[in-house]
C-alpha positions in Angstrom: 0.0 0.0 0.0 1.5 3.4 -1.1 2.4 6.0 1.5 -0.1 8.8 1.7 1.7 11.9 2.9 -1.4 14.1 2.8 -3.2 11.9 5.3 -0.4 12.4 7.9 -0.3 16.2 7.2 -4.1 16.5 7.8 -3.8 14.5 10.9 -0.9 16.6 12.2 -2.8 19.8 11.4 -5.9 18.5 13.2 -3.8 17.8 16.3 -2.4 21.3 16.2 -5.9 22.8 16.0 -6.6 20.9 19.1 -3.4 22.1 20.8 -1.9 18.7 20.8 1.6 19.6 19.7 3.3 16.4 20.8 0.8 14.4 18.8 1.4 16.6 15.7 5.1 16.1 16.1 4.5 12.3 16.1 2.6 12.6 12.8 5.3 14.8 11.1 8.0 12.4 12.3 6.3 9.6 10.4 6.6 11.7 7.2 10.3 12.3 7.8 10.8 8.6 8.6 9.4 7.8 5.1 11.3 10.8 3.4 14.4 11.9 5.3 15.0 14.7 2.7 11.7 16.4 3.3 13.4 19.5 4.7 10.2 21.6 4.9 8.7 19.0 7.3 12.0 18.8 9.2 11.9 22.6 9.6 8.3 22.3 10.9 9.5 19.7 13.4 12.2 22.2 14.6 9.6 24.9 15.1 7.2 22.6 17.0 9.9 21.4 19.3 11.0 24.9 20.0 7.3 25.8 20.8 7.2 23.2 23.6 10.7 24.0 24.9 12.4 21.0 23.5 15.4 23.1 22.3 17.9 20.3 21.9 15.6 18.5 19.5 14.7 21.7 17.7 18.4 22.5 17.2 19.1 19.1 15.7 16.2 19.6 13.2 17.4 23.1 12.3 21.0 21.9 11.8 19.9 19.4 9.3 18.0 22.0 7.3 20.8 24.6 7.6 23.5 22.1 6.4 21.3 21.2 3.5 21.0 24.8 2.4 24.7 25.4 2.9 25.5 22.4 0.8 23.4 23.7 -2.0 25.0 27.2 -1.8 21.8 28.8 -0.6 23.6 31.1 1.8 20.7 33.4 2.8 18.5 30.5 3.9 21.4 28.8 5.6 22.1 32.0 7.6 18.4 32.2 8.6 18.4 28.6 9.9 21.7 29.1 11.9 20.2 32.3 13.4 17.2 30.3 14.7 19.7 28.0 16.4 21.7 30.9 17.8 18.5 32.3 19.4 17.9 29.0 21.1 21.5 28.6 22.3 23.7 31.7 22.1 26.6 29.7 23.7 26.9 27.3 20.8 30.2 28.7 19.3 30.3 26.0 16.6 27.1 27.6 15.2 28.6 31.0 15.7 31.6 29.9 13.7 29.4 28.7 10.8 27.5 32.0 10.9 30.7 33.9 10.9 32.0 32.0 7.9 28.8 32.6 6.0 28.8 36.3 6.8 32.4 36.5 5.6 31.3 34.9 2.3 28.7 37.6 1.9 31.3 40.2 2.8 29.2 41.3 5.8 32.4 41.9 7.8 30.8 43.6 10.8 28.5 40.6 11.5 31.4 38.2 10.7 33.8 39.9 13.1 31.1 39.9 15.8 30.6 36.1 15.6 34.3 35.3 15.2 35.0 37.2 18.4 32.4 35.1 20.2 34.2 32.0 18.9 37.6 33.5 19.9 36.5 34.1 23.5 35.2 30.5 23.7 38.5 29.0 22.4 40.5 31.1 24.9 38.3 30.0 27.8 38.8 26.4 26.9 42.5 26.8 26.3 42.3 25.9 22.6 45.2 28.2 21.6 45.8 26.9 18.1 42.2 27.2 17.2 42.2 30.7 18.7 45.2 31.7 16.6 43.4 30.5 13.5 40.4 32.7 14.3 42.8 35.7 15.0 44.4 35.1 11.6 40.9 35.2 9.9 40.0 38.4 11.8 43.3 39.9 10.6 42.5 39.1 7.0 39.1 40.7 7.4 40.6 43.9 8.8 44.2 44.2 7.3 44.4 47.8 8.4 44.0 46.9 12.1 47.8 47.1 12.7 47.5 46.6 16.4 45.5 43.3 16.0 48.0 42.0 13.4 50.9 42.7 15.8 49.1 40.9 18.5 48.6 37.9 16.2 52.3 37.8 15.3 53.2 37.9 19.0 50.7 35.2 19.8 52.3 33.0 17.2 55.7 33.6 18.8 54.3 32.9 22.3 53.0 29.5 21.0 56.4 28.7 19.4 54.8 28.8 16.0 57.9 30.5 14.7 57.3 30.0 11.0 53.9 31.7 11.3 55.3 34.4 13.6 58.1 35.5 11.3 55.8 35.5 8.3 53.2 37.6 10.1 55.9 40.1 11.3 57.4 40.3 7.8 54.1 40.7 5.9 53.0 43.5 8.2 56.4 45.1 7.8 56.0 45.1 4.1 52.6 46.6 4.3 53.8 49.4 6.5 56.9 50.1 4.4 54.6 50.4 1.4 52.6 53.1 3.4 55.9 54.9 4.2 55.7 54.0 7.8 59.4 53.1 7.7 60.4 53.0 11.4 57.5 50.7 12.3 58.4 48.4 9.4 62.0 48.3 10.5 60.8 47.2 14.0 58.7 44.4 12.6 61.4 43.1 10.3 63.8 43.1 13.2 61.2 41.0 15.2 61.1 38.5 12.4 64.9 38.2 12.2 65.0 37.8 16.0 63.2 34.5 15.3 65.2 33.5 12.3 68.1 35.7 11.3 68.4 33.9 7.9 64.8 34.5 6.9 65.3 36.1 3.4 62.0 38.1 3.1 62.6 39.8 6.5 66.3 40.4 5.7 65.4 42.0 2.3 62.7 44.0 4.0 65.1 45.3 6.6 67.6 46.3 3.9 64.8 48.2 2.1 63.7 49.8 5.3 67.1 51.1 6.1 67.5 52.4 2.5 64.1 54.2 2.6 65.2 55.6 6.0 68.3 57.1 4.3 70.5 54.7 6.4 72.4 53.6 3.3 75.5 52.4 5.3 73.4 49.9 7.2 71.7 48.7 4.0 74.9 48.2 2.1 76.6 46.6 5.1 73.8 44.0 5.3 74.0 43.3 1.5 77.8 43.1 1.6 77.6 40.5 4.4 75.0 38.3 2.6 76.6 38.6 -0.9 80.0 37.6 0.5 78.3 34.3 1.4 75.9 34.0 -1.5 77.5 35.9 -4.3 75.1 34.6 -7.0 71.8 35.0 -5.2 69.6 36.7 -7.8 67.1 38.1 -5.3 69.9 39.9 -3.3 71.6 41.1 -6.4 68.2 42.5 -7.6 67.8 44.2 -4.3 71.4 45.6 -4.5 70.5 47.2 -7.9 67.4 48.7 -6.5 69.2 50.1 -3.5 71.8 51.7 -5.8 68.9 53.3 -7.6 67.6 54.7 -4.3 71.1 55.9 -3.5 71.2 57.5 -7.0 74.4 55.6 -7.8 73.5 55.0 -11.4 76.8 53.6 -12.4 76.7 50.8 -9.9 73.0 50.2 -10.7 73.9 49.8 -14.3 76.7 47.3 -13.5 74.4 45.2 -11.2 71.4 45.1 -13.5 73.8 44.6 -16.5 75.1 41.4 -14.8 71.6 40.2 -14.0 70.6 40.9 -17.6 73.2 38.5 -18.9 71.4 35.5 -17.3 67.8 36.9 -17.3 66.9 39.0 -20.3 63.8 40.3 -18.6 66.1 42.7 -16.7 66.1 44.9 -19.8 63.3 46.9 -18.2 65.7 47.8 -15.4 68.4 48.8 -17.8 65.9 51.1 -19.6 65.0 52.6 -16.2 68.6 53.3 -15.5 69.0 54.8 -19.0 66.1 57.2 -18.3 67.6 58.2 -15.0 71.0 58.9 -16.7 69.3 61.1 -19.2 67.3 62.9 -16.6 70.6 63.6 -14.8 72.0 65.0 -18.0 74.4 62.1 -18.6 73.5 61.5 -22.3 76.5 59.3 -23.2 75.9 57.0 -20.2 72.2 56.8 -21.2 73.3 55.6 -24.6 75.8 53.1 -23.2 73.1 51.5 -21.1 70.8 51.2 -24.2 73.7 49.4 -26.0 73.6 46.6 -23.4 70.1 45.5 -24.4 69.5 47.0 -27.9 69.7 43.8 -29.8 67.3 42.0 -27.4 64.8 44.9 -27.6 64.8 44.6 -31.4 64.4 40.8 -31.1 61.4 41.0 -28.8 59.9 43.9 -30.7 60.3 46.3 -27.8 62.6 48.7 -29.6 60.2 51.5 -28.9 61.6 51.7 -25.4 65.0 52.6 -26.9 63.6 54.9 -29.6 61.8 56.9 -26.9 65.0 57.6 -25.0 67.0 58.3 -28.2 64.2 60.7 -29.4 64.4 62.6 -26.1 68.2 62.9 -26.6 67.7 64.4 -30.0 65.2 66.9 -28.6 68.0 68.1 -26.4 70.7 67.9 -29.2 69.4 67.4 -32.7 73.0 66.7 -33.9 73.9 64.0 -31.4 75.4 61.5 -33.8 75.5 58.6 -31.4 71.8 58.9 -30.8 71.2 59.2 -34.6 73.4 56.2 -35.2 71.4 54.0 -32.9 68.1 55.3 -34.1 69.1 54.5 -37.7 70.3 51.1 -36.6 66.9 50.3 -35.1 65.1 51.4 -38.2 67.4 49.4 -40.4 67.0 46.3 -38.3 63.2 46.6 -38.3 63.1 47.5 -42.0 61.3 50.8 -41.4 62.6 52.3 -44.6 60.9 55.7 -44.4 62.1 56.3 -40.9 65.6 55.1 -41.9 65.7 57.6 -44.8 64.6 60.5 -42.4 67.3 59.4 -39.9 70.0 59.2 -42.6 69.2 62.8 -43.7 69.5 64.0 -40.2 72.7 62.1 -39.8 74.2 63.8 -42.9 73.3 67.2 -41.5 74.8 66.3 -38.1 77.9 64.9 -39.6 78.5 68.0 -41.8 77.8 70.4 -38.9 80.6 68.6 -37.0 83.0 68.5 -39.9 82.7 64.7 -40.2 82.7 64.4 -43.9 83.6 60.7 -44.1 80.4 59.7 -42.2 78.3 62.1 -44.1 79.5 60.5 -47.3 78.6 57.0 -46.1 75.1 58.2 -45.2 74.7 59.8 -48.6 75.8 56.6 -50.3 73.0 54.7 -48.5 70.5 57.4 -49.3 71.3 56.9 -53.0 70.2 53.3 -52.6 67.2 53.8 -50.5 65.7 57.0 -52.1 66.3 57.1 -55.9 63.9 60.0 -56.2 66.3 62.3 -54.4 69.4 60.8 -56.1 70.5 63.9 -57.9 70.7 66.0 -54.7 72.5 63.2 -52.8 74.9 62.7 -55.7 75.7 66.4 -55.8 76.5 66.5 -52.1 78.6 63.4 -52.5 80.6 64.9 -55.4 81.2 68.0 -53.3 82.4 65.8 -50.4 84.7 63.8 -52.6 86.2 66.9 -54.1 87.2 68.1 -50.7 88.2 64.6 -49.7 90.2 63.3 -52.7 90.6 59.7 -51.4 88.0 57.2 -50.3 90.2 55.7 -47.6 88.1 57.2 -44.8 84.9 55.7 -46.2 84.0 52.2 -44.9 83.4 49.3 -47.3 79.8 48.8 -46.1 78.3 52.3 -45.6 75.0 51.0 -44.2 76.8 48.9 -41.6 79.5 51.4 -40.6 77.3 54.5 -40.5 74.5 53.0 -38.4 76.3 50.3 -36.4 75.9 51.5 -32.7 79.4 50.3 -31.9 81.0 52.5 -34.6 82.2 55.9 -33.5 83.2 59.0 -35.4 86.9 58.3 -34.8 86.6 54.8 -36.1 85.0 56.1 -39.3 87.6 58.8 -40.0 90.7 56.8 -39.2 91.7 53.9 -41.4 92.1 50.8 -39.2 94.7 48.1 -39.6 93.6 45.3 -41.8 92.5 42.1 -40.1 92.1 38.6 -41.3 88.8 37.7 -43.1 85.8 38.3 -40.8 82.6 36.3 -40.5 79.3 38.2 -41.0 77.8 40.0 -38.1 74.1 40.2 -37.2 74.2 43.7 -38.7 75.5 42.5 -42.1 72.8 39.8 -42.0 70.2 42.4 -41.5 71.7 44.5 -44.3 71.4 41.6 -46.7 67.8 41.0 -45.7 67.0 44.7 -46.2 68.5 44.6 -49.7 66.3 41.6 -50.5 63.2 43.5 -49.5 64.3 46.5 -51.6 64.9 44.5 -54.8 61.7 42.6 -54.4 59.8 45.9 -54.3 62.0 47.7 -56.9 63.7 45.4 -59.4 65.6 48.5 -60.8 67.6 48.5 -57.6 69.5 45.3 -58.6 72.7 47.3 -59.6 72.7 48.9 -56.2 72.2 45.6 -54.6 75.2 44.1 -56.5 77.4 47.0 -55.5 76.6 46.7 -51.8 76.9 42.9 -51.9 80.3 43.2 -53.5 81.4 45.6 -50.7 79.9 43.2 -48.1 81.9 40.1 -49.3 85.1 42.2 -49.3 84.4 43.1 -45.7 83.2 39.6 -44.8 84.9 37.1 -47.2 83.3 34.1 -45.4 79.8 35.4 -45.6 78.2 32.4 -47.5 74.7 33.9 -47.7 75.9 37.2 -49.2 78.0 35.3 -51.8 75.1 33.2 -52.8 72.9 36.3 -53.3 75.7 38.0 -55.2 76.1 35.0 -57.5 72.3 35.0 -58.2 72.4 38.8 -58.8 75.2 38.4 -61.3 73.3 35.7 -63.1 70.1 37.8 -63.2 72.2 40.7 -64.8 73.9 38.3 -67.2 77.3 38.7 -65.6 78.2 35.0 -66.0 82.0 35.4 -65.6 81.5 37.1 -62.2 78.9 34.5 -61.2 81.4 31.7 -62.1 84.0 33.3 -59.9 81.6 33.4 -57.0 80.6 29.7 -57.6 84.3 28.6 -57.5 84.8 30.5 -54.2 81.6 29.0 -52.8 82.7 25.5 -53.8 86.0 25.9 -51.9 84.2 27.3 -48.9 81.7 24.4 -48.7 84.6 22.0 -49.2 86.4 23.6 -46.2 83.3 23.1 -44.2 83.1 19.4 -45.1 79.9 19.8 -47.2 81.2 17.8 -50.2 77.8 17.6 -51.9 77.3 21.3 -52.0 80.9 21.9 -52.8 80.7 19.5 -55.8 77.5 21.2 -57.0 79.0 24.8 -56.8 82.3 23.8 -58.5 80.5 21.9 -61.3 78.2 24.8 -62.0 81.2 27.2 -61.8 83.4 25.4 -64.1 80.5 25.0 -66.7 80.1 28.8 -66.6 83.8 29.4 -66.8 84.0 27.3 -70.0 81.2 29.4 -71.5 82.9 32.6 -70.6 86.4 31.7 -71.6 87.7 30.6 -68.2 87.9 32.0 -64.8 91.0 31.9 -62.6 90.7 30.4 -59.2 90.5 33.2 -56.6 93.2 33.7 -54.0 93.0 35.0 -50.5 95.6 37.6 -49.5 97.4 37.0 -46.2 97.4 40.3 -44.3 99.3 41.0 -41.0 97.4 41.3 -37.8 97.2 44.7 -36.2 99.6 45.5 -33.4 98.4 45.8 -29.8 98.3 49.0 -27.8 99.3 49.3 -24.2 98.9 46.2 -22.1 98.0 47.2 -18.6 96.3 44.8 -16.1 94.4 46.8 -13.6 91.9 46.3 -10.9 88.4 47.8 -11.0 85.8 48.4 -8.3 82.8 46.1 -8.7 79.3 46.9 -7.4 79.6 44.1 -4.8 82.3 42.0 -3.3 82.3 39.2 -5.9 82.3 41.5 -8.9 79.7 42.1 -11.6 80.1 39.9 -14.7 78.7 40.1 -18.3 77.8 37.0 -20.2 79.4 36.9 -23.7 78.1 35.3 -26.8 80.2 32.2 -27.6 81.6 32.2 -31.1 84.5 30.3 -32.7 87.1 31.5 -35.1 86.6 30.3 -38.6 90.0 28.7 -39.1 90.7 27.5 -35.7 87.6 25.3 -35.6 87.6 25.0 -31.8 84.6 23.7 -29.8 83.0 25.8 -27.1 82.1 24.9 -23.5 83.7 21.5 -23.6 82.3 20.0 -26.7 85.4 18.1 -27.8 86.1 16.8 -31.3 88.1 13.8 -32.3 91.9 13.7 -32.0 92.1 11.9 -35.3 93.5 14.3 -37.8 94.7 16.7 -35.1 98.2 15.6 -35.8 100.0 14.8 -39.1 100.0 11.1 -39.9 103.5 10.0 -41.2 106.0 7.2 -40.9 107.3 7.2 -37.3 104.1 8.5 -35.9 105.4 9.0 -32.4 108.0 11.5 -33.5 105.6 13.5 -35.7 103.0 13.6 -32.9 105.6 14.8 -30.5 106.6 17.5 -32.9 103.0 18.6 -33.3 102.6 18.9 -29.6 105.8 20.8 -29.1 104.5 23.6 -31.3 100.9 23.5 -30.1 101.3 26.7 -27.9 102.2 28.7 -31.0 99.2 27.1 -32.9 96.9 28.0 -30.0 98.2 31.5 -30.0 97.6 32.0 -33.7 94.2 30.4 -33.6 93.0 32.5 -30.7 93.9 35.7 -32.5 91.2 34.8 -35.1 88.7 33.6 -32.6 85.6 35.8 -32.8 84.4 35.2 -29.3 87.7 36.4 -27.8 87.6 39.4 -30.2 84.0 40.2 -29.2 84.8 40.1 -25.5 87.9 42.2 -26.1 85.8 44.9 -27.8 83.3 44.7 -25.0 86.0 45.2 -22.4 87.4 48.1 -24.4 84.0 49.8 -24.9 83.1 49.7 -21.2 86.7 50.1 -19.8 86.6 46.7 -18.0 89.1 43.9 -17.4 89.4 40.7 -19.3 91.6 37.7 -18.4 92.7 34.7 -20.4 93.9 31.3 -19.2 95.8 28.9 -21.5 96.0 25.3 -20.3 97.8 22.2 -21.5 97.8 18.6 -20.3 101.3 18.0 -18.8 103.5 15.7 -20.9 100.6 14.8 -23.2 103.0 13.6 -25.9 104.3 10.9 -23.5 100.8 9.9 -22.6 99.9 9.5 -26.3 103.0 7.5 -27.0 102.5 5.2 -23.9 98.7 4.7 -24.1 97.8 5.1 -27.7 95.6 7.5 -29.6 92.2 6.1 -28.4 93.1 6.5 -24.7 94.7 9.9 -25.4 91.5 11.0 -27.0 89.4 9.8 -24.1 91.7 11.5 -21.6 91.5 14.8 -23.5 87.7 14.6 -23.6 87.5 13.9 -19.8 89.7 16.9 -19.1 87.7 19.1 -21.4 84.4 18.0 -19.8 85.7 18.7 -16.3 86.9 22.1 -17.3 83.5 22.9 -18.9 81.5 21.6 -16.0 83.5 23.6 -13.4 83.2 26.8 -15.5 79.7 27.6 -14.1 79.8 31.4 -14.1 77.8 33.2 -16.8 80.2 34.6 -19.4 83.2 32.4 -18.8 83.9 30.3 -21.9 86.0 27.3 -22.7 87.6 27.0 -26.1 88.9 23.5 -26.9 91.6 22.8 -29.4 91.6 18.9 -29.7 95.0 17.4 -29.0 96.6 20.8 -28.3 95.1 22.5 -25.3 92.5 24.9 -24.0 91.8 28.6 -23.7 89.5 30.1 -21.1 88.1 33.6 -21.6 87.1 35.3 -18.3 85.3 38.6 -18.9 85.4 41.3 -16.2 87.8 39.2 -14.1 90.9 40.6 -12.5 94.1 38.6 -12.5 93.5 37.4 -8.9 90.1 36.1 -9.8 91.4 34.3 -12.9 94.2 32.7 -10.8 91.5 31.4 -8.3 89.5 29.9 -11.2 92.6 28.3 -12.7 93.7 26.8 -9.4 90.2 25.3 -8.8 90.3 23.8 -12.3 93.8 22.4 -11.8 92.7 20.7 -8.6 89.6 19.3 -10.3 91.6 17.8 -13.2 94.1 16.2 -10.8 91.2 14.7 -8.8 90.1 12.7 -11.9 93.0 10.4 -11.0 93.7 9.5 -14.7 96.8 7.3 -14.6 99.9 8.8 -16.3 103.2 7.1 -15.5 105.3 10.0 -16.8 103.6 12.8 -14.9 103.6 12.3 -11.1 101.3 9.3 -11.4 98.1 11.2 -12.5 97.2 13.4 -15.5 97.7 17.1 -14.5 97.2 20.4 -16.3 99.4 23.6 -16.3 97.8 27.0 -16.6 99.2 30.4 -17.8 97.3 33.5 -16.8 97.2 37.0 -18.3 94.9 40.0 -17.7 94.4 43.3 -19.4 92.3 46.4 -19.5 91.9 47.0 -23.3 92.0 50.4 -24.8 90.2 51.5 -28.0 91.7 50.2 -31.3 93.9 47.7 -29.4 93.9 43.9 -30.1 94.2 40.9 -27.8 97.6 39.8 -29.4 99.7 40.7 -26.4 97.2 39.2 -24.0 97.4 35.9 -25.9 101.2 36.0 -26.1 101.6 36.6 -22.4 99.1 33.9 -21.4 100.9 31.4 -23.7 104.3 32.4 -22.3 103.0 31.9 -18.8 101.7 28.5 -19.7 105.0 27.4 -21.2 106.7 28.6 -18.0 104.3 26.5 -16.0 105.0 23.4 -18.1 108.8 23.9 -18.0 108.7 24.5 -14.2 107.4 21.0 -13.6 103.7 21.2 -14.5 100.6 20.9 -12.4 100.7 24.6 -11.5 99.3 28.1 -12.3 101.7 30.8 -13.5 100.8 34.5 -13.8 103.0 36.9 -15.9 
């Protein structure tokens, strides 16, 4: 028989009309027994029990209804039910806690605080300290501006030996007060946190900031010096150091610090831009430009070059003829292929150069305008003719006008003074962008092809090993019907690919070249002129002040010299082929090893990474150190153990050196079978000696057996350091390092020598 709810409802209502509440309750209980989720009936049962004073039963019924509403997110009805319970039993702090939580959800903070305080008093009376602290934390979150209460919370944590919570509470409050410029109070709170844990970084950093904002710079720097002497590579403390330098208005040290951080984290470009703005505001225009140079390439790469153009434009508002600002602005427009902006900048550059009597750079800019703006060619040609009449020779005009005029690293003096010839160079990023810009011009204006050929010819003279430019030049020659010149480029390309080991492409280029040479009556094989290296200027190791105890370092881009074919950061090649194979191999290998120092010296002088770091050190007036290392008595090891074991030994040493060189910017150049070179930017001679000594110990600890060298394989180091000057070369640095290495080997090996 089906359950008839209406029958029981009528019966209960009848009993209520007769005043028989208990009987009505009995009828309603039968309904709930059949349907436990009939919450309307359950609520009615709560009301009836409350009418006859059965509060305990009423509360139980109300709780079921309230919890159901709460589970279904019906907060308003849930609050109404809990309020019914609260009227029946005001001492029930569990219900008060539920009400407080619901009020907090509704952001009714006054009601929430009222009920939380009731719960807090109850917990304190019952000695439930941890629960009381949790309520205090909740109250503090509801009223973050109640500083007194938050201090009491932190102290309560400390009293209960909840040290982690206490130091966090003191520190967070200290940060909030520091942000409100309540500096002295914040210092007090940070000191409280450090009294609990003197190594707690957030409080330590906060106290440093507090001292700095309070103009107590000596205390701030003392704390930073102390921690950085123990943790020299801690990014957070270095970041803080840079910011404190900004507060102290020491822009030079701020630049050095953020420049170091930028080398490992490019997001620090925004800090460099901030420093540049501050330099400009202080009237130090050259310093502002120097800072931009640190991150200009990255800004272009991530399409944030507008940050640099804003500063450069501000400089030009102050001085419309500032050539360094114009140079960089033009470089940005060239790199981003904004031709119209580039043309406008070149015109301004011409005017600026002429106003300063710098005719060579004006001529270079005019040459580029001839290419970019044919419509104004007559005017530019006339100006160029006038300049050439007053300047009879072209010696002062660079081979690649676009590169030399707009390269940010090119100065007026460099443009006007002929430089000593160097061995053939590899293309730079600037030359690559120049080539790409030419492609875009020719695609839009086919009539520009003669201009493209001219610039490409100049480019391969400046960069003989620039494959891409030679391929484009060959194609341009073919397009213009200049088959003889195309054939010459094909023969050069064939030999270049052959040198690289790409035999398939080499064969293809040579075959096509010789076919063209037959059609054109023959082409002679090109020759490469050997030119002397430039002499070095003054060699003067010095010491410089770094922004913190361990020094500020710049990470270099690792490149290899084209002819040396070394490997970087410990990637070792095979020893096979490193020495000449001939009858009486042992003797010939020994001969090769005996001259390897000279070979390393000559190869290093063509190494692009070393050259780049040398130029960087020269530009920023900083130190650079070089270490040359050789395995002691390696010829005997090779003779005793054979080539395979010698190769494995060399690789293990190389891998160890690479692994131990963990500072950003330090680079290992490996010459298989001969030795190693280690470039250490922004490192004084003492620092380089420490690095070399650590590497020497690490190699000896490998315990590679060597019967002719004190039982184990060891390494000898030669150290040299220099502070390069403009227009100098690293030749003397390399020579001194090699000489020091030879002295270390002759002196018994397994040592570090500094000359």
